[in-house]
N, C-alpha and C positions, 0 to 999 in steps of 0.2 A: 448649094441649091436651097431655096427657101420653101418651107411648107406653105400650104394655102393660107393659113391664118397670118403668117408673116407677110406674105405677098399682099394680102388685102390691107393689112395695117400700113404698109409702106405706100400703097396706092392711096389710101385715105389721107395719110400725112401729106403726100404730094398735092392732093387736091386741096387740102386745107391751106397750105402755103399759097397755092395759086389763087384761091378764092379770098382768103382773109389776110394774107401777108403776115405782118408782125403780130396780128391778133390771133393767129392760128393756135399757139399754145394756150391762150386764154379760153378759146372756144373748146378745145379738147379737154381742158381742166373742168370746165363747166359741165361737159357731157359726163365725165368721170364722176363728178360730185352727184349729179342727178342719178346715175346708176347706183351709187352707194345708197342714196336716199330710198331708192326703190328695191334695195337689197338684191340687185342683179350684179353679183360679183364677177361673173364671167364677162359681162359687158364692161364692167369697170376695169378689169384686167386688160381688155382690148384697148380701151382709151388710155390706160397707163402706158401701154406699149407704144401707142401712137405718140404720146408725150415724150417718151424716150427717143423715138426716131426724130421727132422735131428738135429735140435738144442737141442731137448730133448732126443735124442738117446745116450745111454751110449757108444755104439760102435763108433759113430762119434766123441764124445768127446774124447775118448781114442785115436783114430787115429789122431785127431787134436793135442793132447798134445805131441805126438811123434815128431812133427816137430817144 
């Protein structure tokens, strides 16, 4: 069973793939970088987790292989 933060991260990753396809990891990386610039390390950790989920996602891997 996932805790609330993990569930939200997976939900966000799913939405990113649906919305941006192969560009989803790039979008998440930009969000993480912006959080670092603003010294919001909690938000950065969330975006890093979303990037990890995207890296393990077969949908994201398939979309990346197309390009």
